[in-house]
Each structure stands twice: as structure tokens, then as C-alpha cells.
C-alpha positions in Angstrom: 17.8 -10.5 -12.7 18.2 -11.4 -9.0 15.5 -13.5 -7.4 12.7 -11.7 -5.5 14.1 -12.8 -2.2 17.4 -11.0 -2.9 15.5 -8.0 -4.3 13.3 -7.8 -1.2 16.4 -8.0 1.1 18.2 -5.1 -0.8 15.0 -2.9 -0.9 14.3 -3.5 2.8 17.9 -2.5 3.7 17.7 0.6 1.6 14.3 1.5 3.1 15.5 0.9 6.6 18.6 3.1 6.1 16.6 5.9 4.5 14.2 6.0 7.4 17.0 5.7 10.0 18.6 8.8 8.3 15.4 10.8 8.8 13.0 10.2 6.0 10.5 13.1 5.4 6.8 12.7 5.7 5.0 11.7 2.5 3.1 14.5 0.7 -0.5 14.3 -0.4 -0.2 14.9 -4.1 -3.0 16.8 -5.9 -3.3 13.9 -8.3 -4.4 11.7 -5.4 -6.8 14.3 -4.1 -8.4 14.5 -7.6 -9.4 10.8 -7.3 -11.4 11.3 -4.1 -15.1 11.8 -3.7 -17.6 11.5 -0.9 -18.5 7.9 -0.1 -15.6 6.3 -1.8 -13.9 3.6 0.2 -10.2 4.1 0.6 -8.3 1.1 1.9 -5.1 2.2 3.7 -2.8 0.3 6.1 -1.0 0.7 9.4 2.7 0.9 8.5 5.1 -1.7 9.8 8.7 -1.0 10.5 10.2 1.4 7.9 7.2 1.3 5.5 6.1 4.7 4.3 3.2 6.1 6.4 0.1 6.9 4.4 -1.3 9.2 7.1 -1.4 12.4 4.9 -3.4 10.5 2.3 -5.8 9.2 4.9 -6.3 12.7 6.2 -7.1 14.0 2.7 -9.5 11.0 2.1 -11.4 11.8 5.4 -11.6 15.5 4.4 -13.1 14.5 1.1 -15.8 12.5 2.8 -14.3 9.1 1.9 -14.7 6.0 4.2 -11.5 4.5 5.4 -10.7 0.8 5.7 -7.7 -1.2 6.8 -6.7 -4.8 5.8 -7.4 -7.6 8.2 -5.1 -10.6 7.9 -5.8 -14.0 9.4 -2.8 -16.0 8.1 -0.7 -16.4 5.1 -3.2 -18.4 3.0 -6.4 -16.6 3.8 -7.2 -13.6 1.6 -7.2 -10.2 3.3 -10.5 -8.5 4.0 -10.8 -4.7 4.2 -12.6 -3.6 7.3 -14.2 -0.2 8.0 -11.9 1.9 10.2 -12.0 5.3 11.9 -8.8 7.0 13.2 -10.1 6.7 16.8 -10.6 2.9 16.5 -8.0 0.9 18.4 -6.0 -1.5 16.4 -5.4 -5.1 17.4 -2.2 -7.2 17.1 -2.4 -9.4 14.0 -0.1 -12.0 12.4 3.4 -11.0 11.1 3.5 -8.0 13.6 0.6 -6.2 11.8 -1.7 -3.8 13.5 -5.2 -4.2 12.2 -8.9 -3.6 13.1 -10.7 -6.1 15.2 -12.1 -8.8 13.0 -15.7 -7.9 14.0 -15.7 -4.6 12.0 -17.8 -4.3 8.8 -16.2 -5.6 5.7 -16.2 -3.1 2.8 -15.3 -3.1 -0.9 -12.4 -0.7 -1.7 -12.6 1.8 -4.5 -8.9 2.8 -4.0 -6.2 0.7 -2.3 -3.2 2.3 -0.7 -0.7 -0.5 -1.0 2.5 -0.9 1.0 5.3 -2.5 -1.0 8.9 -3.6 -0.7 10.1 -2.5 -4.2 8.8 -1.0 -7.5 9.9 0.0 -10.9 9.1 2.8 -13.4 6.5 0.5 -15.1 4.7 0.4 -11.7 5.4 -3.2 -11.1 5.7 -4.0 -7.4 7.3 -6.6 -5.1 5.3 -7.1 -1.9 6.1 -9.0 1.2 5.7 -12.3 -0.6 2.5 -13.8 0.8 0.4 -12.7 -2.1 -2.3 -10.9 0.0 -2.4 -7.8 -2.2 -2.1 -9.7 -5.4 -5.2 -11.7 -4.4 -7.0 -8.5 -3.3 -6.3 -6.9 -6.7 -7.8 -9.9 -8.4 -10.8 -9.8 -6.2 -11.4 -6.1 -6.7 -10.2 -5.4 -10.2 -12.0 -2.0 -10.4 -10.2 -0.6 -7.4 -7.4 1.8 -8.2 -4.1 0.6 -6.9 -1.8 3.2 -5.4 1.6 2.1 -4.1 3.1 3.9 -1.1 6.8 3.8 -0.8 10.1 5.7 -0.4 12.0 6.6 -3.6 14.9 4.4 -2.5 12.7 1.4 -3.0 12.7 1.9 -6.8 14.5 -0.7 -8.9 15.6 -0.5 -12.5 13.1 -3.2 -13.5 11.0 -6.0 -12.0 9.9 -9.0 -14.0 6.3 -9.5 -12.9 4.9 -13.0 -12.3 1.7 -13.8 -14.2 -0.5 -13.0 -11.2 1.2 -9.7 -10.5 -1.1 -6.7 -11.2 0.8 -3.4 -11.9 -0.1 -0.3 -9.8 -2.0 2.7 -11.2 0.4 5.1 -9.5 2.9 5.4 -6.7 3.3 8.1 -4.0 6.8 8.6 -2.6 8.4 11.5 -0.7 9.1 13.0 -4.1 5.4 13.0 -5.1 3.1 11.2 -7.6 4.6 8.7 -10.1 2.8 7.3 -13.1 4.2 4.5 -15.2 6.3 4.8 -18.3 4.7 1.8 -19.9 1.0 2.3 -19.2 
């Protein structure tokens, strides 16, 4: 198997080409809506570059009475925090080109984490950006459901997870809701 750096490069190139060719909007699958309930905290993210946009899922979460949060990143080593966010809140520039809430917003504990990723496989293993932010967040919030957000072209045949890698519970692509073949 190729190393994760090579896998990331290939998956990013496929993602960039897919978006440049006119990727469709992501759907909001009924399986996702079934997870929502008033008062749940749904952590989303502001997409960067050609990352899949979770906006349809955020809209469904708001309509279901969920509270939204976005990650706040300080640097590579510091764990991310999830901060309360409303659609009309301005986002600030963060490290690595991220757009994120002002650091003064209230920190919340996510019940469901919409997770950007670089690549995934049918067993719901994921490859992230490489800083380990989401791996550490999954360890800190083990009860939170982990929903990957990606384009179908980011799927690989298989990924060998590292010991600290937590698999996802599901993935949403433009083709819909995916659950793992192994779990």
C-alpha cells in the first residue's frame, strides 16, 4: 500500500478534478435526518478548497432544532475545540487557510461530528489532512457519531488505519449515505 502522503496527494487531485468538472451539491440523506433531535450539537465545518460542502446537512440540523458548532484550530499541536455557531456569525481567518468562529464563542460538546476528509474506504476508515485534529477529537468525544463528508471520487480500495485512527459511523457523498462493509 502506498504511504498516506501519496494517498493524500492522489485523493486531493481526484477531488480537485471532480469539483472543477462541476460536482453536484451534496444531498441530505434521510438516514442523517433520522439521527437529528432538538438540542443535539452537530459539529460541522467550513469547507476549504474542493472539500465537500456540508451546507445541506447543516440546514437539516437547524430545521430539526439542533445546535451547530464549528471547529476552532489554534495550531497543529493544540486539539481543536468545537465552538457554537450560527449561520449569520462571521467567520475569522484561522491557521492553514481555515475559516472558523472567533475563539471567544462558547465551547460545546458535539453529539454528531460532520468530518471533512481526504480519502476513505468501504470499511469507513478515513485519511484526514495529517495533523490528527479529528483523531484527537474522536478520542475526546467517543460517544459522538462520526459522519464523514466527501465526494465519491475520494474512495480508495482500502486504507490501513493507524492504531489511533477511529473509523467513521457513516459517510455522505453526492451519491448518498454509505455505511461500512465491516462494521
